[in-house]
C-alpha positions as CSV (number, residue, x, y, z in Angstrom):
1,M,-6.0,12.9,19.9
2,S,-2.8,14.6,20.6
3,V,-1.9,12.2,23.6
4,K,-2.5,9.2,21.1
5,L,-0.7,10.9,18.2
6,S,2.4,11.7,20.6
7,D,2.3,8.1,22.0
8,V,2.3,6.7,18.3
9,L,5.3,8.9,17.4
10,K,7.6,8.8,20.7
11,D,7.4,4.9,20.7
12,A,9.0,4.8,17.4
13,D,12.9,4.6,18.1
14,K,13.7,4.9,14.5
15,S,11.8,8.3,14.5
16,S,14.5,10.1,16.1
17,G,16.1,11.0,12.9
18,V,12.9,12.2,11.0
19,D,14.0,15.4,9.6
20,S,17.1,14.1,8.1
21,S,15.5,10.8,7.2
22,L,12.9,12.9,5.0
23,S,15.4,15.0,3.2
24,E,17.5,11.8,2.4
25,Y,14.3,10.1,1.2
26,K,13.6,13.0,-1.3
27,A,17.0,13.1,-2.5
28,H,16.8,9.5,-3.2
29,F,13.5,9.8,-4.8
30,R,14.7,12.4,-7.3
31,N,18.0,10.6,-8.0
32,A,15.8,7.6,-8.9
33,E,13.2,9.5,-10.6
34,R,15.9,11.1,-13.0
35,G,17.5,7.8,-13.6
36,E,20.6,9.0,-12.0
37,S,21.3,6.0,-9.7
38,D,23.9,3.2,-11.0
39,D,21.7,0.5,-9.7
40,E,17.8,1.1,-10.3
41,K,16.8,-2.0,-8.5
42,S,18.8,-1.2,-5.4
43,E,17.7,2.5,-5.3
44,H,14.0,1.5,-5.4
45,Q,14.4,-0.7,-2.4
46,T,16.3,2.2,-0.5
47,V,13.5,4.8,-1.5
48,N,10.8,2.3,-0.2
49,N,12.6,1.7,3.2
50,L,13.0,5.3,3.8
51,Y,9.7,6.0,2.9
52,Y,8.0,3.3,5.0
53,D,10.3,4.2,8.0
54,L,8.7,7.5,7.9
55,V,5.2,7.1,7.2
56,T,4.1,3.8,8.8
57,D,3.3,5.3,12.1
58,F,1.4,8.1,10.5
59,F,-0.6,5.5,8.3
60,E,-1.3,3.4,11.4
61,Y,-2.4,6.5,13.3
62,G,-4.7,8.0,10.8
63,W,-5.8,5.1,8.6
64,G,-5.5,1.7,10.6
65,K,-3.7,-1.5,10.2
66,S,-4.8,-2.1,6.5
67,F,-2.8,0.5,4.4
68,H,-5.2,0.4,1.3
69,F,-8.4,1.9,-0.2
70,A,-11.7,0.1,-1.0
71,P,-14.8,0.0,-2.8
72,R,-17.9,1.3,-0.5
73,V,-21.5,1.1,-0.6
74,P,-24.0,3.5,1.4
75,G,-24.6,2.1,4.7
76,E,-21.2,0.5,4.8
77,S,-18.6,1.4,7.6
78,F,-15.1,2.5,6.5
79,K,-13.8,-0.6,8.2
80,A,-16.2,-2.9,7.1
81,S,-15.3,-1.7,3.5
82,L,-11.7,-2.6,3.8
83,A,-12.3,-6.1,5.2
84,R,-14.7,-6.9,2.5
85,H,-12.2,-5.8,0.0
86,E,-9.8,-8.4,1.4
87,H,-12.3,-11.0,1.7
88,Y,-12.9,-10.5,-2.0
89,M,-9.4,-11.3,-2.7
90,A,-9.4,-14.2,-0.7
91,H,-12.5,-15.6,-2.1
92,T,-11.5,-15.0,-5.7
93,L,-8.2,-17.0,-5.0
94,G,-10.0,-19.8,-3.5
95,L,-8.3,-19.6,-0.2
96,R,-8.7,-22.3,2.3
97,P,-7.1,-24.3,5.3
98,G,-4.0,-26.0,4.1
99,M,-2.9,-23.6,1.8
100,V,0.4,-21.5,2.1
101,V,0.0,-18.0,0.3
102,A,2.3,-15.3,-0.2
103,D,1.3,-11.6,0.8
104,I,3.6,-9.5,-1.4
105,G,4.5,-6.4,0.5
106,C,2.3,-7.1,3.5
107,G,2.8,-3.8,5.6
108,V,2.2,-4.3,9.2
109,G,-0.1,-7.0,8.5
110,G,-3.6,-5.9,8.6
111,P,-4.9,-7.7,5.5
112,L,-2.7,-10.9,6.3
113,M,-4.6,-11.1,9.6
114,E,-8.1,-10.5,8.3
115,I,-7.3,-13.0,5.3
116,A,-6.0,-15.7,7.7
117,R,-9.1,-15.4,9.8
118,F,-11.5,-15.5,7.0
119,S,-9.9,-18.2,4.8
120,G,-7.9,-20.3,7.4
121,A,-5.1,-20.4,4.9
122,K,-1.4,-19.8,6.2
123,I,-0.5,-16.5,4.9
124,V,3.5,-15.5,4.4
125,G,4.0,-11.9,4.7
126,V,7.1,-10.6,2.4
127,N,8.2,-7.1,3.1
128,S,11.7,-5.5,2.9
129,N,11.1,-2.9,5.8
130,A,12.1,-4.3,8.9
131,Y,10.0,-1.7,11.2
132,Q,6.9,-2.8,9.4
133,L,7.8,-6.5,10.0
134,E,8.6,-5.8,13.6
135,R,4.9,-4.4,14.0
136,A,3.3,-7.1,12.0
137,R,4.9,-9.7,14.1
138,K,3.7,-8.0,17.2
139,L,0.3,-7.4,16.0
140,T,-0.3,-10.9,14.7
141,R,0.9,-12.5,18.0
142,E,-1.6,-10.1,20.0
143,A,-4.2,-11.3,17.6
144,K,-3.2,-14.9,18.4
145,L,-2.8,-15.7,14.7
146,A,0.9,-16.7,14.9
147,D,0.0,-20.2,13.8
148,L,-1.5,-18.9,10.5
149,A,1.4,-16.3,9.7
150,D,4.7,-16.3,9.0
151,F,7.2,-13.5,7.7
152,I,9.9,-13.0,5.3
153,H,12.5,-10.2,5.5
154,C,13.7,-9.5,1.8
155,D,13.2,-7.5,-1.3
156,F,10.2,-8.8,-3.0
157,L,12.0,-8.8,-6.4
158,S,14.2,-11.7,-4.9
159,V,12.0,-13.4,-2.3
160,E,14.1,-16.0,-0.1
161,A,11.9,-19.0,-1.0
162,P,12.5,-21.9,-3.4
163,D,10.6,-22.0,-6.7
164,E,7.1,-23.1,-6.7
165,S,6.8,-22.5,-2.9
166,F,3.1,-21.1,-2.7
167,D,-0.3,-22.2,-3.2
168,A,-1.4,-18.7,-4.3
169,A,0.0,-15.2,-3.9
170,Y,-1.7,-11.6,-3.8
171,S,-0.4,-8.1,-3.4
172,I,-2.7,-5.2,-2.1
173,E,-1.5,-1.7,-3.3
174,A,1.9,-2.9,-2.9
175,S,3.6,-4.3,-6.2
176,C,3.2,-0.5,-7.3
177,C,6.4,-0.1,-5.1
178,A,8.5,-2.2,-7.5
179,P,10.6,-0.4,-10.3
180,D,8.6,-2.2,-12.9
181,K,5.9,-4.7,-13.2
182,V,7.7,-7.5,-15.3
183,S,10.2,-7.9,-12.5
184,I,7.7,-8.2,-9.9
185,Y,5.5,-10.4,-11.7
186,R,8.2,-12.6,-12.7
187,E,9.3,-13.2,-9.4
188,I,5.7,-14.1,-8.2
189,Y,5.4,-16.3,-11.2
190,R,8.6,-18.3,-9.9
191,L,7.1,-18.5,-6.4
192,L,3.8,-20.2,-7.4
193,K,2.9,-23.9,-8.0
194,P,1.7,-24.7,-11.6
195,G,-1.9,-23.9,-11.7
196,A,-1.7,-21.5,-8.7
197,C,-3.4,-18.0,-9.0
198,F,-2.1,-14.5,-8.2
199,G,-4.3,-11.5,-7.5
200,A,-3.6,-7.8,-6.8
201,Y,-5.0,-4.5,-6.5
202,E,-2.8,-2.4,-8.6
203,Y,-2.2,1.6,-8.6
204,C,-2.9,2.5,-12.3
205,M,-3.6,5.9,-14.2
206,T,-6.8,5.5,-15.9
207,E,-7.9,6.2,-19.6
208,R,-8.7,9.4,-18.7
209,F,-5.2,10.6,-17.7
210,D,-3.8,13.2,-20.2
211,A,0.1,13.1,-20.3
212,S,0.0,16.4,-22.0
213,N,-2.3,18.0,-19.4
214,P,-0.1,20.1,-16.8
215,H,-2.5,19.6,-14.1
216,H,-2.9,15.8,-14.6
217,L,1.1,15.7,-14.3
218,R,1.1,17.7,-11.4
219,I,-1.3,15.3,-9.6
220,K,0.7,12.4,-10.8
221,A,3.8,13.8,-9.5
222,D,2.4,14.8,-6.1
223,I,0.9,11.1,-5.6
224,Q,4.3,9.7,-6.4
225,L,6.4,11.8,-4.3
226,G,4.0,11.7,-1.4
227,G,3.3,8.0,-1.9
228,G,7.0,6.6,-2.4
229,L,6.1,5.5,-6.1
230,L,8.7,5.9,-8.6
231,I,6.2,4.8,-11.2
232,I,2.4,4.5,-11.7
233,D,1.7,2.4,-14.6
234,D,-1.4,2.5,-16.7
235,Y,-3.8,-0.6,-17.3
236,Q,-2.2,-1.9,-20.7
237,T,1.4,-1.9,-18.9
238,V,-0.1,-4.4,-16.3
239,D,-1.9,-6.3,-18.4
240,D,1.2,-6.9,-21.0
241,A,3.6,-7.5,-18.0
242,L,1.3,-10.5,-16.8
243,R,1.4,-12.1,-20.1
244,T,5.1,-11.4,-20.6
245,V,6.2,-13.5,-17.9
246,G,3.7,-16.3,-18.6
247,F,0.6,-15.8,-16.7
248,E,-2.7,-16.7,-18.1
249,V,-4.8,-13.6,-17.5
250,L,-8.3,-14.6,-16.1
251,E,-9.6,-11.1,-15.3
252,T,-8.5,-7.6,-15.0
253,R,-11.0,-4.5,-14.2
254,D,-11.0,-1.2,-12.2
255,L,-13.1,-1.7,-9.1
256,T,-13.6,1.9,-8.6
257,L,-16.1,1.6,-11.4
258,Q,-19.3,0.2,-9.2
259,A,-22.4,-0.7,-10.4
260,G,-25.4,0.8,-8.4
261,P,-25.2,3.2,-5.5
262,S,-21.6,3.9,-4.2
263,I,-19.3,6.0,-2.1
264,P,-16.0,7.1,-4.1
265,W,-12.9,5.2,-2.8
266,Y,-11.4,8.8,-2.2
267,Q,-14.2,10.0,-0.1
268,P,-12.1,9.1,3.3
269,L,-9.3,11.7,2.0
270,A,-11.9,14.4,0.8
271,G,-14.8,14.1,3.3
272,S,-15.8,16.5,5.9
273,G,-14.7,14.6,8.8
274,I,-18.1,14.2,10.4
275,S,-17.6,10.3,10.5
276,F,-15.8,9.6,13.8
277,A,-14.3,6.4,12.1
278,S,-12.7,8.1,9.5
279,F,-12.1,11.5,10.9
280,R,-8.2,11.2,11.4
281,S,-8.0,10.4,7.4
282,S,-10.3,13.1,6.4
283,R,-9.3,16.7,5.1
284,I,-10.4,18.3,8.5
285,G,-9.0,15.4,10.5
286,R,-5.8,15.8,8.6
287,S,-6.0,19.7,9.1
288,V,-6.5,18.8,13.1
289,T,-3.5,16.4,13.2
290,H,-1.1,18.8,11.4
291,G,-2.0,21.6,14.0
292,T,-1.7,19.2,16.7
293,L,1.8,18.0,15.4
294,R,3.0,21.7,15.2
295,V,2.6,22.3,18.8
296,L,3.8,18.8,19.9
297,E,7.2,19.4,17.7
298,A,7.4,22.7,19.3
299,L,7.4,21.3,22.6
300,R,9.7,18.5,21.5
301,I,7.3,15.9,22.4
302,V,7.5,14.3,18.8
303,P,10.6,14.2,16.7
304,Q,11.5,17.2,14.6
305,G,10.4,16.8,11.2
306,S,7.1,15.3,11.8
307,V,5.3,18.3,10.6
308,R,7.2,17.8,7.4
309,V,6.2,14.3,6.9
310,A,2.7,15.2,7.6
311,D,3.1,17.7,4.9
312,T,4.4,15.3,2.5
313,L,1.3,12.7,3.1
314,N,-1.1,15.6,3.0
315,L,0.3,16.6,-0.5
316,C,-0.2,13.1,-1.7
317,A,-3.8,12.8,0.0
318,A,-5.0,15.8,-1.7
319,A,-3.6,14.8,-5.0
320,M,-5.2,11.3,-4.7
321,A,-8.7,13.0,-3.8
322,E,-8.4,15.2,-6.8
323,A,-7.2,12.4,-9.3
324,G,-10.2,10.4,-8.0
325,R,-12.6,13.1,-8.7
326,L,-11.2,13.7,-12.1
327,E,-11.1,9.8,-12.7
328,I,-7.6,9.8,-13.7
329,F,-6.2,7.4,-11.2
330,T,-7.2,4.1,-9.5
331,P,-5.9,2.5,-6.6
332,M,-7.7,-0.9,-7.1
333,Y,-7.1,-2.2,-10.7
334,F,-7.8,-5.9,-10.0
335,V,-5.7,-8.5,-11.3
336,H,-6.6,-12.2,-11.3
337,A,-4.0,-14.3,-13.1
338,R,-3.1,-18.1,-13.3
339,K,0.2,-19.6,-13.8
340,P,-0.2,-22.4,-16.3
341,A,-0.3,-26.2,-14.9
C-alpha cells in the first residue's frame, strides 16, 4: 500500500505546497463561512479549487474514480453499486446516442465515462478545477472514450456555452459545492433545451436534523469543513430552488431510504475494512493510510502536509458515518426536473 500511496502523491506536481495550501483553504473557508468575503461567488470558487487541488489524489486512491456514494444491496460489490447509481441517472434522463449532455462538476470523469459507455450519449464535463480536468482528459483517452467526451474548464455558475446547448444535464454530488441552489439551477436551466431534463444527487440535511442540537451541529460543521462545502441545504430548499428558476419538478426523494434489505450508504466509511475492495475507504483502512503517511512524510517521500489533509478528510468521513447512523444527512437526495417545452 505504501508504494502505491507514495506514487499517487509524488506524481502530483501541484502537491508540493500541500501544507500551505491546506492552511490557505481553511482560511478562505472560514472567511466565506463567516460572510467576510466581498465577493461570495468568487470566494466559493477559490474554496472549491483549493479543496480539490488538495484532496483529489486522496479520493482517487481511497475511493476510485467516481467520487460519490450509492445505494447498495446485499451481495452487490461497492464498485457495482456506484455503476448502478450512475446507470440509474442515465436511465431516468433517457440518455441515448446522439444526445449531448452536461455533467455539472465532473470530477476526474469516473461517472462521465460510465454514463457515456452505458448510454452512448456524448457527455460534456464541466469543472472549474484544472487538476481534475487534466486527470479526466487523461483517463478518458486511456479508456478510448474521447469521441464521447468533451470538457469545459469554467465555473459552473457561468458555463461557457450558449443558451439551450444541451439535451439533458446531471450533477452527481457536485452542485452542493455551489454557494446557493438558485444560482446553480438557474444556470443549468439556461443551458438546457426546452423540454430537456435535469437530474441530480444532492447533499441534504434530512428532516431528522435538529439545528438546536449541538451534536448535530458539530457533525454538520465537520462535514462542511472536511468536504469543502459552504452550505448543506435541506429538502425544501432544493425543491423550492428548482421551482423558483422555472423547472417542473417530476420527482424528488431520498434514495438512502431503500425498500427491502440494504447496506447503509455510509458502510464503506464505517466498515471494518474486511472487504478488500473497500478497505482503503474503511475506518481501519484510513487508519493504516494515516500511519503510512506519517512514515512517508517523515522520510520526505510525500509532501509535507499530507497527514494534515488526511486528518481533515478523516474528520469528514467520521462525521458522515455518524450523520448516516443518525439519519440526519443524505448524499443522495434525488432530483428529476424538466425545463418546460
